[in-house]
C-alpha positions as a Python dict, from the first residue, in 0.01 Angstrom:
ca = {
    (1, 'M'): (0, 0, 0),
    (2, 'L'): (-25, 392, -53),
    (3, 'A'): (-98, 335, -433),
    (4, 'V'): (-365, 76, -351),
    (5, 'A'): (-523, 324, -69),
    (6, 'G'): (-545, 586, -381),
    (7, 'L'): (-259, 814, -303),
    (8, 'S'): (-166, 1021, -629),
    (9, 'K'): (110, 922, -865),
    (10, 'K'): (276, 1252, -798),
    (11, 'R'): (270, 1200, -416),
    (12, 'L'): (415, 846, -471),
    (13, 'A'): (681, 985, -691),
    (14, 'Q'): (775, 1240, -438),
    (15, 'I'): (813, 986, -151),
    (16, 'A'): (1002, 770, -370),
    (17, 'V'): (1243, 1038, -466),
    (18, 'L'): (1280, 1119, -86),
    (19, 'G'): (1349, 774, 1),
    (20, 'V'): (1615, 757, -257),
    (21, 'V'): (1772, 1074, -135),
    (22, 'V'): (1757, 958, 242),
    (23, 'F'): (1912, 645, 137),
    (24, 'L'): (2196, 775, -56),
    (25, 'G'): (2258, 1019, 231),
    (26, 'Y'): (2268, 750, 471),
    (27, 'L'): (2516, 552, 267),
    (28, 'K'): (2763, 876, 243),
    (29, 'M'): (2734, 947, 626),
    (30, 'K'): (2798, 551, 701),
    (31, 'P'): (3071, 411, 491),
    (32, 'Y'): (3065, 82, 686),
    (33, 'S'): (2693, 39, 580),
    (34, 'A'): (2738, 142, 238),
    (35, 'A'): (3060, -119, 199),
    (36, 'R'): (2802, -375, 360),
    (37, 'F'): (2528, -314, 115),
    (38, 'F'): (2741, -319, -200),
    (39, 'S'): (2888, -635, -33),
    (40, 'F'): (2544, -792, -48),
    (41, 'L'): (2533, -727, -422),
    (42, 'H'): (2876, -843, -496),
    (43, 'P'): (2946, -1089, -196),
    (44, 'N'): (3254, -1253, -337),
    (45, 'K'): (3451, -927, -411),
    (46, 'D'): (3619, -892, -83),
    (47, 'L'): (3596, -1207, 124),
    (48, 'L'): (3825, -1088, 394),
    (49, 'G'): (3673, -743, 430),
    (50, 'S'): (3302, -656, 370),
    (51, 'G'): (3206, -999, 255),
    (52, 'Y'): (3382, -1160, 565),
    (53, 'Q'): (3045, -1206, 739),
    (54, 'L'): (2853, -1381, 468),
    (55, 'L'): (3121, -1574, 391),
    (56, 'Q'): (3147, -1697, 738),
    (57, 'S'): (2777, -1769, 726),
    (58, 'K'): (2783, -1988, 431),
    (59, 'I'): (3058, -2170, 613),
    (60, 'G'): (2823, -2201, 922),
    (61, 'L'): (2526, -2347, 709),
    (62, 'G'): (2759, -2602, 577),
    (63, 'A'): (2910, -2704, 923),
    (64, 'G'): (2549, -2743, 1067),
    (65, 'G'): (2464, -2971, 783),
    (66, 'L'): (2142, -3202, 807),
    (67, 'T'): (2150, -3276, 1178),
    (68, 'G'): (2351, -2991, 1317),
    (69, 'L'): (2626, -2976, 1584),
    (70, 'G'): (2398, -2961, 1899),
    (71, 'L'): (2302, -2670, 2125),
    (72, 'G'): (2593, -2487, 2213),
    (73, 'N'): (2858, -2662, 1993),
    (74, 'S'): (2879, -2426, 1737),
    (75, 'R'): (3193, -2231, 1686),
    (76, 'E'): (3029, -1895, 1643),
    (77, 'K'): (3084, -1801, 2013),
    (78, 'F'): (3466, -1816, 1921),
    (79, 'G'): (3407, -1513, 1688),
    (80, 'L'): (3421, -1685, 1358),
    (81, 'L'): (3060, -1511, 1280),
    (82, 'P'): (3038, -1151, 1377),
    (83, 'N'): (2745, -1071, 1550),
    (84, 'P'): (2550, -1392, 1490),
    (85, 'H'): (2267, -1295, 1732),
    (86, 'T'): (2145, -1022, 1529),
    (87, 'D'): (2275, -1053, 1144),
    (88, 'F'): (2258, -1421, 1066),
    (89, 'I'): (2031, -1592, 1316),
    (90, 'F'): (1916, -1849, 1056),
    (91, 'T'): (2267, -1960, 1033),
    (92, 'S'): (2284, -1979, 1386),
    (93, 'L'): (1996, -2205, 1426),
    (94, 'V'): (2107, -2447, 1125),
    (95, 'K'): (2454, -2502, 1291),
    (96, 'N'): (2287, -2589, 1622),
    (97, 'W'): (1990, -2768, 1511),
    (98, 'G'): (2072, -2869, 1155),
    (99, 'S'): (1860, -2786, 830),
    (100, 'L'): (1614, -3059, 866),
    (101, 'V'): (1468, -2912, 1208),
    (102, 'V'): (1489, -2564, 1107),
    (103, 'S'): (1340, -2579, 763),
    (104, 'S'): (1027, -2815, 887),
}
């Protein structure tokens, strides 16, 4: 949007460099966030560590199937999917309501 608005290429490059520096600084300060970010890039590398949540999300999508397990019948409340209310809302919906209802 900044480029369309007419911002100079020099200023766009400065903003991009600043964004990369801030992002790398954040990853250095928050090792857990860095592990989750790189887990996104290579999800099957550490399935019991940083890739655990994505693995459980895939299992949840498969368990919900086409029709779902019904409202309140998902196993996420037993801690199988960490933070289902924030990170994987789509998985929670499919598990309860099914992929036919959610994707319609």
